[in-house]
C-alpha positions as CSV (number, residue, x, y, z in Angstrom):
1,M,90.5,62.2,80.3
2,S,88.0,62.2,77.5
3,T,85.0,64.4,77.6
4,E,82.7,61.6,78.3
5,N,84.6,60.2,81.3
6,K,85.4,63.7,82.5
7,G,81.7,64.7,82.4
8,K,80.8,61.5,84.2
9,L,83.4,62.0,86.9
10,L,82.3,65.6,87.6
11,D,78.6,64.5,87.5
12,E,79.4,61.9,90.0
13,V,81.2,64.5,92.2
14,R,78.2,66.8,92.0
15,R,75.8,64.0,92.8
16,K,77.8,63.0,95.9
17,M,78.1,66.6,97.1
18,R,74.3,67.1,96.7
19,L,73.7,63.9,98.5
20,L,75.8,65.1,101.4
21,H,74.1,68.6,101.3
22,Y,77.2,70.6,100.4
23,S,76.7,74.2,99.4
24,I,76.4,75.0,95.7
25,H,79.4,77.3,95.9
26,T,81.5,74.5,97.5
27,E,80.3,72.2,94.7
28,R,81.4,74.7,92.0
29,S,84.8,75.3,93.5
30,Y,85.5,71.6,94.2
31,C,84.6,70.7,90.6
32,D,86.9,73.5,89.3
33,W,89.8,72.2,91.4
34,I,89.2,68.6,90.2
35,R,89.0,69.8,86.6
36,R,92.4,71.6,87.1
37,F,93.9,68.5,88.7
38,V,92.8,66.3,85.8
39,K,94.1,68.8,83.3
40,F,97.4,69.2,85.1
41,H,98.1,65.5,85.0
42,R,96.7,65.0,81.5
43,M,94.5,62.2,82.7
44,K,92.7,60.2,80.1
45,S,90.8,57.6,82.2
46,R,89.9,56.8,85.7
47,D,92.9,54.4,85.8
48,D,95.1,57.5,85.7
49,L,93.7,58.5,89.1
50,A,95.6,55.6,90.8
51,G,98.4,56.7,93.1
52,G,96.6,59.6,94.5
53,E,99.0,60.8,97.2
54,A,101.9,61.4,94.8
55,K,99.7,63.1,92.2
56,I,98.0,65.3,94.8
57,E,101.4,66.3,96.2
58,A,102.7,67.2,92.8
59,F,99.6,69.3,92.0
60,L,99.7,71.2,95.3
61,T,103.4,71.8,95.0
62,H,102.8,73.2,91.5
63,L,100.2,75.5,92.9
64,A,102.4,76.8,95.7
65,V,105.7,77.2,93.7
66,D,104.6,78.0,90.1
67,Q,101.3,79.8,90.7
68,S,102.1,81.5,94.0
69,I,98.7,80.9,95.5
70,A,97.6,81.8,99.0
71,P,97.7,79.1,101.8
72,S,93.9,79.1,102.1
73,T,93.6,78.5,98.3
74,Q,96.0,75.6,98.5
75,N,94.0,74.1,101.5
76,Q,90.8,74.4,99.4
77,A,92.4,72.6,96.5
78,M,93.6,69.8,98.8
79,N,90.2,69.4,100.4
80,A,88.6,69.1,97.0
81,L,91.1,66.4,95.9
82,V,90.7,64.5,99.2
83,F,87.0,64.6,98.8
84,L,87.4,63.2,95.2
85,Y,89.5,60.3,96.4
86,K,87.7,59.4,99.7
87,Q,84.1,60.2,98.9
88,V,83.7,59.7,95.1
89,L,86.3,57.2,94.1
90,Q,86.3,55.6,97.6
91,Q,90.1,55.1,97.6
92,R,92.0,55.4,100.8
93,L,94.8,57.9,101.0
94,D,97.2,56.0,103.3
95,E,100.4,58.0,102.8
96,A,101.0,61.5,104.0
97,I,100.7,64.3,101.5
98,N,103.9,66.3,101.9
99,A,103.5,69.1,99.4
100,I,105.4,72.3,99.6
101,R,103.1,74.7,101.5
102,A,102.2,78.1,100.2
103,T,103.7,80.9,102.3
104,P,101.4,83.6,103.6
105,R,102.1,87.1,102.2
106,A,103.1,89.8,104.6
107,R,100.4,92.4,105.2
108,L,102.0,95.8,105.3
109,P,99.9,98.7,106.7
110,V,99.1,101.5,104.4
111,V,100.0,104.8,106.0
112,M,98.8,108.1,104.6
113,T,100.1,111.6,105.4
114,R,97.8,114.1,107.0
115,E,97.9,116.1,103.7
116,E,96.6,113.1,101.8
117,V,93.8,112.6,104.2
118,S,92.8,116.2,104.3
119,R,92.9,116.6,100.6
120,G,90.4,113.7,100.2
121,N,91.1,113.1,96.5
122,I,93.0,109.8,96.9
123,P,92.8,107.6,93.8
124,G,91.7,104.0,94.2
125,P,88.9,102.1,95.7
126,I,89.1,103.9,99.1
127,G,89.3,107.4,97.5
128,N,85.5,108.1,97.8
129,G,85.5,106.9,101.4
130,V,88.3,109.3,102.5
131,G,86.6,112.2,100.8
132,N,83.2,111.7,102.6
133,G,84.6,110.9,106.0
134,C,83.9,107.2,106.0
135,F,87.6,106.1,105.9
136,L,89.1,105.0,109.2
137,R,85.7,104.9,110.9
138,G,85.0,101.2,110.3
139,I,82.1,102.1,108.0
140,R,81.5,101.0,104.5
141,S,81.5,103.9,102.0
142,S,78.1,102.7,100.8
143,E,76.7,103.4,104.2
144,P,78.0,106.8,105.2
145,V,77.2,108.1,108.7
146,P,76.8,111.9,108.5
147,P,79.1,113.8,110.8
148,R,77.8,115.6,113.8
149,Q,77.4,119.3,113.6
150,P,78.7,120.8,116.8
151,G,77.3,124.3,116.1
152,V,73.6,123.1,115.8
153,R,72.1,122.5,119.2
154,G,69.4,120.0,119.7
155,L,69.5,118.7,116.2
156,E,71.5,115.7,115.2
157,W,71.6,113.2,112.4
158,R,69.4,110.3,113.3
159,L,68.5,107.0,111.8
160,Q,64.9,107.1,110.6
161,R,62.6,104.2,109.5
162,R,60.4,105.3,106.6
163,I,57.0,103.6,106.2
164,G,55.5,102.7,102.9
165,V,58.7,102.4,100.9
166,P,60.6,99.2,99.8
167,A,62.7,97.6,102.6
168,R,66.0,98.5,101.0
169,Q,65.0,102.2,101.1
170,A,63.2,102.2,104.4
171,V,66.1,103.2,106.7
172,G,68.0,106.4,106.2
173,W,69.6,109.4,107.9
174,S,67.8,112.6,108.4
175,W,68.0,115.8,110.6
176,G,65.8,115.9,113.6
177,R,65.6,116.1,117.3
178,W,67.4,113.2,119.0
179,R,64.9,110.6,120.2
180,P,65.8,107.1,121.5
181,V,64.6,104.4,119.1
């Protein structure tokens, strides 16, 4: 597709998505998938978009087989192309799209030995979380909850709201007598 026609097609897609109040993020991803679709089939004009079911099927199969994408990514690509044909080009897709589906990857649990956990110097993105006790507590490492000190009576870490500071700094942990909030 030449640059003029390609720009016009994507502009038309954007216009239609804004008319239907789609999210800007959805608009960007759909335009990206449509751009990839056009590039994959080496389309030069809108006439090349005819026969949509077979072309969509070939593109989705290519994504699953050659690029090993996730099933949700393949679904997003299919939704973008169906939107292009039904909403923008106003062509009916009468035949079924029988593309080879992407297979979900097996999610294997990561198991660490007790020595690795107690050492706390584990490399990678979770390394800091293990060292400061946030790992395996369901807490983000950017929001650490201080551990309770069993030897200190009457004092605990408590969540405190500070007045007179910006909102992002207003809540924090401090030592003090436990009081219900």
